[in-house]
NUPA-676504 format. One line per 2 residues: their letters; for each residue x, y, z of C-alpha. Coordinates in nm, 2 decimals. Layout:
BEGIN
A) X/Y/Z ~ ...
***
This chain:
BEGIN
XX) 2.15/1.60/4.05 ~ 2.50/1.72/4.00
XX) 2.60/2.07/4.09 ~ 2.70/2.34/3.84
XX) 3.04/2.36/3.68 ~ 3.21/2.07/3.50
XX) 3.03/1.74/3.44 ~ 3.20/1.40/3.46
XX) 3.44/1.35/3.17 ~ 3.53/1.72/3.15
XX) 3.22/1.85/2.98 ~ 3.10/2.18/3.11
XX) 2.73/2.22/3.21 ~ 2.67/2.45/2.91
XX) 2.82/2.20/2.67 ~ 2.63/1.91/2.82
XX) 2.30/2.11/2.81 ~ 2.36/2.20/2.45
XX) 2.44/1.84/2.36 ~ 2.12/1.72/2.53
XX) 1.91/1.97/2.34 ~ 2.07/1.86/2.01
XX) 1.89/1.52/2.03 ~ 1.54/1.65/2.11
XX) 1.25/1.73/1.87 ~ 0.96/1.88/2.05
XX) 0.62/1.99/1.94 ~ 0.48/2.32/2.07
XX) 0.16/2.51/2.11 ~ 0.08/2.80/1.87
XX) 0.15/2.94/1.53 ~ 0.45/3.15/1.63
XX) 0.77/3.06/1.82 ~ 0.71/3.08/2.20
XX) 0.98/3.23/2.42 ~ 1.08/2.90/2.57
XX) 1.13/2.75/2.22 ~ 1.34/3.04/2.11
XX) 1.57/2.99/2.41 ~ 1.59/2.62/2.34
XX) 1.68/2.68/1.97 ~ 1.94/2.93/2.08
XX) 2.07/2.66/2.31 ~ 2.13/2.40/2.05
XX) 1.78/2.23/2.01 ~ 1.77/1.99/1.71
XX) 1.45/2.14/1.58 ~ 1.08/2.09/1.60
XX) 0.79/1.88/1.47 ~ 0.50/2.07/1.33
XX) 0.14/1.95/1.36 ~ -0.19/2.09/1.24
XX) -0.24/2.33/1.53 ~ 0.09/2.51/1.43
XX) -0.04/2.59/1.08 ~ -0.30/2.85/0.98
XX) -0.53/2.71/0.71 ~ -0.65/3.05/0.62
XX) -0.30/3.20/0.56 ~ -0.09/3.00/0.30
XX) 0.22/3.21/0.38 ~ 0.21/3.15/0.76
XX) 0.40/2.81/0.76 ~ 0.69/2.96/0.57
XX) 0.70/3.26/0.81 ~ 0.70/3.02/1.11
XX) 0.99/2.83/0.96 ~ 1.18/3.15/0.90
XX) 1.12/3.25/1.26 ~ 1.25/2.91/1.37
XX) 1.56/2.95/1.15 ~ 1.63/3.30/1.30
XX) 1.71/3.12/1.63 ~ 1.91/2.83/1.49
XX) 2.14/2.80/1.19 ~ 1.97/2.49/1.04
XX) 1.70/2.34/1.26 ~ 1.52/2.02/1.17
XX) 1.17/2.12/1.09 ~ 0.97/1.79/1.07
XX) 0.62/1.77/0.95 ~ 0.39/1.47/1.02
XX) 0.24/1.46/0.67 ~ 0.16/1.13/0.50
XX) -0.13/1.23/0.27 ~ -0.46/1.05/0.29
XX) -0.59/1.03/0.64 ~ -0.28/1.18/0.81
XX) -0.24/1.54/0.70 ~ -0.13/1.85/0.89
XX) -0.10/2.08/0.59 ~ -0.46/2.02/0.49
XX) -0.61/1.91/0.82 ~ -0.92/2.14/0.81
XX) -1.07/2.01/0.48 ~ -0.88/1.68/0.42
XX) -0.59/1.58/0.20 ~ -0.60/1.64/-0.17
XX) -0.34/1.36/-0.22 ~ -0.41/0.98/-0.25
XX) -0.36/0.77/0.06 ~ -0.09/0.51/0.07
XX) -0.36/0.24/0.06 ~ -0.51/0.39/-0.26
XX) -0.16/0.40/-0.42 ~ -0.11/0.04/-0.32
XX) -0.44/-0.05/-0.48 ~ -0.34/0.10/-0.81
XX) 0.01/-0.05/-0.77 ~ 0.20/0.19/-1.00
XX) 0.53/0.29/-0.85 ~ 0.56/0.58/-1.10
XX) 0.24/0.73/-0.97 ~ 0.35/0.67/-0.61
XX) 0.68/0.85/-0.67 ~ 0.50/1.14/-0.83
XX) 0.26/1.17/-0.54 ~ 0.55/1.15/-0.29
XX) 0.74/1.42/-0.47 ~ 0.44/1.65/-0.46
XX) 0.40/1.58/-0.09 ~ 0.77/1.66/-0.04
XX) 0.74/1.98/-0.24 ~ 0.44/2.09/-0.03
XX) 0.63/2.03/0.29 ~ 0.93/2.21/0.16
XX) 0.72/2.51/0.06 ~ 0.58/2.52/0.41
XX) 0.94/2.54/0.54 ~ 0.97/2.18/0.64
XX) 1.30/1.99/0.60 ~ 1.19/1.63/0.71
XX) 0.87/1.45/0.62 ~ 0.76/1.19/0.88
XX) 0.67/0.95/0.60 ~ 0.64/0.71/0.43
XX) 0.46/0.45/0.65 ~ 0.65/0.13/0.59
XX) 0.42/-0.09/0.79 ~ 0.27/-0.40/0.64
XX) -0.10/-0.39/0.73 ~ -0.14/-0.76/0.79
XX) -0.40/-0.75/1.06 ~ -0.74/-0.59/0.96
XX) -0.82/-0.53/1.33 ~ -0.54/-0.28/1.35
XX) -0.68/0.05/1.49 ~ -0.40/0.29/1.40
XX) -0.24/0.19/1.07 ~ -0.50/0.07/0.82
XX) -0.51/0.30/0.51 ~ -0.18/0.47/0.62
XX) 0.00/0.16/0.48 ~ 0.04/0.07/0.12
XX) -0.11/-0.28/0.17 ~ -0.07/-0.62/0.33
XX) 0.18/-0.77/0.09 ~ 0.54/-0.71/0.20
XX) 0.68/-0.69/-0.16 ~ 0.41/-0.45/-0.27
XX) 0.46/-0.23/0.04 ~ 0.84/-0.24/-0.02
XX) 0.83/-0.12/-0.38 ~ 0.60/0.17/-0.29
XX) 0.80/0.27/0.02 ~ 1.11/0.29/-0.20
XX) 0.92/0.50/-0.45 ~ 0.80/0.73/-0.18
XX) 1.15/0.78/-0.04 ~ 1.28/0.86/-0.38
XX) 0.99/1.10/-0.45 ~ 1.00/1.28/-0.12
XX) 1.38/1.33/-0.12 ~ 1.38/1.44/-0.48
XX) 1.18/1.74/-0.36 ~ 1.48/1.84/-0.14
XX) 1.35/1.72/0.20 ~ 1.43/1.41/0.40
XX) 1.21/1.11/0.43 ~ 1.15/0.91/0.76
XX) 1.02/0.56/0.72 ~ 0.81/0.43/1.01
XX) 0.74/0.24/1.24 ~ 1.03/0.00/1.29
XX) 1.01/-0.30/1.34 ~ 0.64/-0.29/1.22
XX) 0.31/-0.16/1.36 ~ 0.08/-0.31/1.10
XX) 0.01/-0.64/1.28 ~ -0.09/-0.49/1.62
XX) -0.44/-0.47/1.75 ~ -0.37/-0.20/2.01
XX) -0.31/0.17/1.94 ~ 0.03/0.27/2.09
XX) -0.11/0.62/2.15 ~ -0.34/0.46/2.41
XX) -0.16/0.15/2.54 ~ 0.14/-0.08/2.48
XX) 0.10/-0.32/2.18 ~ 0.28/-0.65/2.14
XX) 0.35/-0.84/1.82 ~ 0.51/-1.19/1.81
XX) 0.84/-1.24/1.64 ~ 0.69/-1.50/1.40
XX) 0.45/-1.24/1.27 ~ 0.72/-0.99/1.21
XX) 0.94/-1.25/1.04 ~ 0.67/-1.29/0.78
XX) 0.81/-0.99/0.59 ~ 0.75/-0.69/0.80
XX) 1.12/-0.59/0.77 ~ 1.11/-0.60/0.39
XX) 0.98/-0.25/0.34 ~ 1.24/-0.11/0.58
XX) 1.51/-0.28/0.38 ~ 1.37/-0.12/0.07
XX) 1.37/0.22/0.24 ~ 1.73/0.18/0.35
XX) 1.84/0.07/0.00 ~ 1.66/0.38/-0.14
XX) 1.87/0.60/0.09 ~ 1.60/0.71/0.34
XX) 1.72/0.99/0.56 ~ 1.57/0.86/0.89
XX) 1.37/0.58/1.04 ~ 1.11/0.61/1.32
XX) 1.06/0.34/1.58 ~ 0.74/0.19/1.71
XX) 0.64/0.16/2.07 ~ 0.57/-0.21/2.03
XX) 0.69/-0.51/2.23 ~ 0.84/-0.81/2.05
XX) 0.83/-1.06/2.34 ~ 1.11/-1.28/2.20
XX) 1.34/-0.97/2.21 ~ 1.26/-0.89/2.57
XX) 0.99/-0.69/2.75 ~ 1.11/-0.34/2.64
XX) 0.93/-0.19/2.34 ~ 1.13/-0.13/2.03
XX) 1.19/0.24/2.10 ~ 1.38/0.16/2.42
XX) 1.51/-0.19/2.31 ~ 1.88/-0.20/2.21
XX) 1.84/-0.54/2.05 ~ 1.56/-0.42/1.81
XX) 1.75/-0.10/1.73 ~ 2.05/-0.32/1.66
XX) 1.84/-0.52/1.41 ~ 1.76/-0.20/1.23
XX) 2.13/-0.12/1.21 ~ 2.20/-0.47/1.08
XX) 2.00/-0.37/0.77 ~ 2.28/-0.13/0.68
XX) 2.11/0.18/0.81 ~ 2.35/0.42/0.98
XX) 2.14/0.74/0.98 ~ 1.94/0.89/1.26
XX) 1.68/0.68/1.43 ~ 1.38/0.89/1.55
XX) 1.13/0.79/1.82 ~ 0.76/0.80/1.77
XX) 0.62/1.06/2.01 ~ 0.78/0.96/2.35
XX) 0.48/1.09/2.55 ~ 0.24/0.84/2.39
XX) 0.08/0.61/2.65 ~ 0.29/0.31/2.54
XX) 0.60/0.48/2.69 ~ 0.45/0.75/2.92
XX) 0.25/0.50/3.13 ~ 0.51/0.22/3.13
XX) 0.83/0.43/3.18 ~ 0.74/0.79/3.23
XX) 0.81/1.04/2.95 ~ 1.15/1.17/3.08
XX) 1.28/0.83/3.17 ~ 1.15/0.69/2.84
XX) 1.35/0.95/2.65 ~ 1.67/0.85/2.84
XX) 1.60/0.48/2.78 ~ 1.55/0.54/2.41
XX) 1.89/0.73/2.38 ~ 2.06/0.46/2.58
XX) 1.91/0.19/2.35 ~ 2.06/0.36/2.04
XX) 1.79/0.61/1.93 ~ 1.93/0.94/1.81
XX) 1.64/1.19/1.81 ~ 1.36/1.19/2.06
XX) 1.02/1.33/1.94 ~ 0.84/1.49/2.23
XX) 0.49/1.46/2.09 ~ 0.18/1.62/1.95
XX) 0.01/1.89/2.16 ~ -0.32/1.80/1.99
XX) -0.33/1.46/2.16 ~ -0.52/1.44/2.49
XX) -0.40/1.14/2.69 ~ -0.68/0.96/2.88
XX) -0.67/1.08/3.24 ~ -0.36/1.30/3.17
XX) -0.30/1.67/3.20 ~ -0.09/1.71/2.88
XX) -0.31/1.71/2.58 ~ -0.51/1.97/2.38
XX) -0.34/2.29/2.28 ~ -0.54/2.46/2.56
XX) -0.39/2.25/2.84 ~ -0.07/2.10/2.70
XX) 0.24/2.24/2.88 ~ 0.49/2.22/2.60
XX) 0.76/2.40/2.79 ~ 0.73/2.18/3.10
XX) 0.75/1.87/2.90 ~ 1.06/1.98/2.71
XX) 1.24/2.10/3.03 ~ 1.16/1.77/3.21
XX) 1.30/1.56/2.93 ~ 1.60/1.78/2.87
XX) 1.68/1.78/3.24 ~ 1.65/1.40/3.25
XX) 1.90/1.36/2.97 ~ 2.15/1.60/3.13
XX) 2.11/1.43/3.47 ~ 2.15/1.08/3.32
XX) 2.49/1.18/3.17 ~ 2.60/1.34/3.50
XX) 2.49/1.04/3.70 ~ 2.65/0.78/3.47
XX) 2.32/0.64/3.34 ~ 2.38/0.75/2.99
XX) 2.72/0.76/2.82 ~ 2.83/1.10/2.69
XX) 2.98/0.92/2.39 ~ 2.64/0.77/2.30
XX) 2.49/1.12/2.32 ~ 2.76/1.27/2.10
XX) 2.71/0.99/1.85 ~ 2.33/1.06/1.84
XX) 2.40/1.43/1.79 ~ 2.63/1.37/1.50
XX) 2.36/1.15/1.33 ~ 2.10/1.41/1.39
XX) 2.32/1.67/1.22 ~ 2.28/1.48/0.89
XX) 1.92/1.60/0.89 ~ 2.02/1.96/0.88
XX) 1.97/2.14/0.55 ~ 2.24/2.31/0.34
XX) 2.23/2.68/0.26 ~ 2.03/2.62/-0.06
XX) 1.75/2.44/0.12 ~ 1.84/2.09/0.00
XX) 1.94/1.80/0.22 ~ 2.30/1.76/0.32
XX) 2.49/1.49/0.13 ~ 2.45/1.25/0.43
XX) 2.07/1.28/0.40 ~ 2.04/1.27/0.03
XX) 1.88/0.98/-0.15 ~ 2.12/0.72/-0.29
XX) 2.10/0.67/-0.67 ~ 1.87/0.38/-0.77
XX) 1.93/0.17/-1.07 ~ 1.69/0.23/-1.36
XX) 1.49/-0.06/-1.50 ~ 1.14/-0.21/-1.50
XX) 0.99/-0.28/-1.16 ~ 0.70/-0.49/-1.04
XX) 0.39/-0.28/-1.02 ~ 0.50/-0.02/-1.27
XX) 0.22/0.06/-1.51 ~ 0.27/0.00/-1.88
XX) 0.13/0.34/-1.94 ~ 0.45/0.55/-1.95
XX) 0.26/0.87/-1.98 ~ 0.25/0.89/-1.60
XX) 0.55/1.13/-1.57 ~ 0.42/1.38/-1.32
XX) 0.12/1.42/-1.10 ~ -0.23/1.47/-1.25
XX) -0.47/1.44/-0.96 ~ -0.78/1.41/-1.18
XX) -0.62/1.12/-1.37 ~ -0.50/0.96/-1.05
XX) -0.85/0.97/-0.91 ~ -0.98/0.79/-1.22
XX) -0.72/0.52/-1.18 ~ -0.80/0.47/-0.82
XX) -1.17/0.46/-0.90 ~ -1.10/0.19/-1.16
XX) -0.92/-0.02/-0.90 ~ -1.19/0.04/-0.65
XX) -1.47/-0.06/-0.89 ~ -1.30/-0.39/-0.96
XX) -1.33/-0.47/-0.59 ~ -1.69/-0.33/-0.56
XX) -1.93/-0.61/-0.58 ~ -2.21/-0.65/-0.68
XX) -2.18/-0.36/-0.93 ~ -2.54/-0.24/-0.97
XX) -2.74/0.08/-0.90 ~ -2.76/0.17/-0.53
XX) -3.03/0.43/-0.46 ~ -3.01/0.56/-0.10
XX) -3.18/0.85/0.07 ~ -2.98/0.88/0.39
XX) -2.62/0.85/0.50 ~ -2.50/0.71/0.84
XX) -2.15/0.74/0.97 ~ -2.09/0.43/1.18
XX) -1.72/0.49/1.26 ~ -1.58/0.51/1.60
XX) -1.36/0.80/1.71 ~ -1.05/0.85/1.49
XX) -0.72/0.73/1.61 ~ -0.49/0.99/1.78
XX) -0.26/0.96/1.48 ~ -0.52/1.13/1.26
XX) -0.54/1.51/1.33 ~ -0.78/1.60/1.06
XX) -1.13/1.68/1.18 ~ -1.25/1.68/0.82
XX) -1.48/1.40/0.70 ~ -1.55/1.50/0.34
XX) -1.69/1.16/0.23 ~ -2.01/1.19/0.43
XX) -2.12/1.52/0.27 ~ -2.01/1.39/-0.06
XX) -2.25/1.09/-0.01 ~ -2.52/1.33/0.09
XX) -2.49/1.50/-0.24 ~ -2.55/1.17/-0.42
XX) -2.85/1.07/-0.21 ~ -3.19/1.03/-0.37
XX) -3.46/1.22/-0.17 ~ -3.72/0.97/-0.05
XX) -3.52/0.66/-0.13 ~ -3.55/0.41/0.16
XX) -3.19/0.28/0.14 ~ -2.91/0.39/0.37
XX) -2.54/0.44/0.28 ~ -2.32/0.35/0.58
XX) -1.96/0.47/0.62 ~ -1.72/0.24/0.81
XX) -1.34/0.22/0.85 ~ -1.30/-0.12/1.01
XX) -1.56/-0.39/0.95 ~ -1.38/-0.60/1.20
XX) -1.49/-0.35/1.47 ~ -1.79/-0.50/1.66
XX) -2.00/-0.18/1.67 ~ -1.94/-0.10/1.30
XX) -2.02/-0.45/1.19 ~ -2.34/-0.45/1.41
XX) -2.45/-0.12/1.25 ~ -2.42/-0.28/0.90
XX) -2.59/-0.60/1.02 ~ -2.89/-0.41/1.17
XX) -2.95/-0.21/0.85 ~ -2.93/-0.53/0.65
XX) -3.19/-0.69/0.88 ~ -3.41/-0.39/0.84
XX) -3.39/-0.42/0.46 ~ -3.24/-0.07/0.43
XX) -2.87/-0.13/0.36 ~ -2.80/0.01/0.02
XX) -2.42/0.08/0.02 ~ -2.12/0.03/0.24
XX) -1.84/0.28/0.19 ~ -1.53/0.16/0.37
XX) -1.27/0.43/0.42 ~ -1.03/0.19/0.59
XX) -0.77/-0.04/0.43 ~ -0.91/-0.16/0.09
XX) -0.76/-0.51/0.13 ~ -0.91/-0.57/0.47
XX) -1.11/-0.88/0.53 ~ -1.49/-0.84/0.48
XX) -1.71/-1.03/0.73 ~ -1.95/-1.28/0.58
XX) -2.25/-1.09/0.71 ~ -2.15/-0.80/0.49
XX) -2.09/-1.03/0.19 ~ -2.43/-1.19/0.24
XX) -2.60/-0.85/0.25 ~ -2.57/-0.84/-0.13
XX) -2.50/-0.47/-0.15 ~ -2.19/-0.30/-0.29
XX) -1.90/-0.24/-0.05 ~ -1.68/0.04/-0.19
XX) -1.33/0.00/-0.05 ~ -1.24/0.37/-0.08
XX) -0.91/0.36/0.12 ~ -0.93/0.70/0.29
XX) -1.16/0.98/0.41 ~ -1.01/1.27/0.22
XX) -1.09/1.53/-0.04 ~ -0.90/1.31/-0.29
XX) -1.14/1.03/-0.20 ~ -1.44/1.25/-0.29
XX) -1.30/1.26/-0.64 ~ -1.28/0.88/-0.64
XX) -1.62/0.83/-0.48 ~ -1.79/1.05/-0.74
XX) -1.65/0.83/-1.02 ~ -1.73/0.51/-0.84
XX) -2.09/0.60/-0.78 ~ -2.12/0.72/-1.14
XX) -1.98/0.38/-1.25 ~ -2.22/0.19/-1.03
XX) -2.52/0.39/-1.15 ~ -2.42/0.34/-1.52
XX) -2.37/-0.04/-1.49 ~ -2.62/-0.32/-1.52
XX) -2.58/-0.60/-1.26 ~ -2.23/-0.75/-1.29
XX) -2.14/-0.52/-1.57 ~ -1.80/-0.42/-1.44
XX) -1.68/-0.29/-1.78 ~ -1.95/-0.03/-1.80
XX) -1.88/0.08/-1.44 ~ -1.51/0.12/-1.52
XX) -1.59/0.33/-1.83 ~ -1.81/0.56/-1.62
XX) -1.55/0.59/-1.35 ~ -1.29/0.71/-1.60
XX) -1.52/0.99/-1.72 ~ -1.44/1.33/-1.55
XX) -1.66/1.38/-1.24 ~ -1.88/1.69/-1.23
XX) -1.75/1.95/-0.99 ~ -1.43/1.75/-0.92
XX) -1.20/1.91/-0.67 ~ -0.89/2.06/-0.82
***
């Protein structure tokens, strides 16, 4: 480590430390600004990323107070919120999201509805004091075995995903906050969760259209793009976050805004590089803003994890020191750090709360688009109507459409991915409300029928003659194993476990109960009817 005074190239220690802080985006523990974070913001920190544990669900005004406290220590900090709607929600983590998931929006395939939902999401984040939404998910969910993306993606078709990603970018940024498309170069074809290990995806798979949604996001003027901790063997052994070739491919799409890392303390980087060294490697590779992670995530065998044990200050100081030392020791060019800092500055907000010109969405030519509904009445967001439209799309894929009496509900899912902070599972109690006392059938909830244990649970109930209904809260377009098809019971591809999904489920079950065998038209009519006690 170099001594105090003037660093190589004429930069003073204070200037270098401030420059290093300007490219870091830490999470932190608590619902107020801790002393270390106040000092870091005073010292030039780029901003923070907020997670569920930072937000008080019982105090609607608390998020805005927290944002004001953050701004009292910095002129215009980036306040990022990891809010996607559907299964990934920080603003509604206790009870579940009231907005459709990307998978549900892709199922309906109406870009006007997607844009309206995205604008509502952006407005909610802005009302909470956020300036950057870590959404939309631009992954193409091409592998049903994927444990971490699933219903977070709009679908498995690159063109469909692309048009909905563009609509989401437009909607979010029309609300006056920045959008951040993720996870470049694509996390939808992996079979490993990068929170837990290092995934790999072949170039040939990515070349089948996984870049198309990112091109659409760039063309729509997306404010930022987030990297994935995934290895593309043909581009070398380094994962995308620390791989200059893969960052260069993103730049080749015409994107010159800030590139943000996925949480740098996820196992994919932490175990292979070490968190501080991984941050330096990412900056050296061309990343501009290093996200330091989610205090709600407990690494297996690690000491940094739950809010009770996570040392947020120590992590930040270790990464900040590593960046400063890398410049002093010649392992990171100061010019590269200055370039990153200038790009991050485009995410700052102007005095009126809107994005700066550099972060504002580009105008998009008007005209008909694939996937746009012929029903032009969809001008804003009507959640009750949206639920009816999703239920309609779900019923088309729910076969056979016939009454499904069940008396008990079984949740066969494994533990949620670390990307999903919500502890709410509203679909199970919703099914309980629909159960018929004494009926022998069982409704089973799954999220990946490709998972061996979940598939075995379905198969066992089938063999016992008790399987009445399969409610799949994973990706609606995922492959259904033959054993489930042969069971001859409805599989409801719900597309998320959320409060919005309860609205959809109520309509779907009403549709099934109203329909004679194979009478899809009657089921659809019942699904369109307002559900009793629908969530507002």
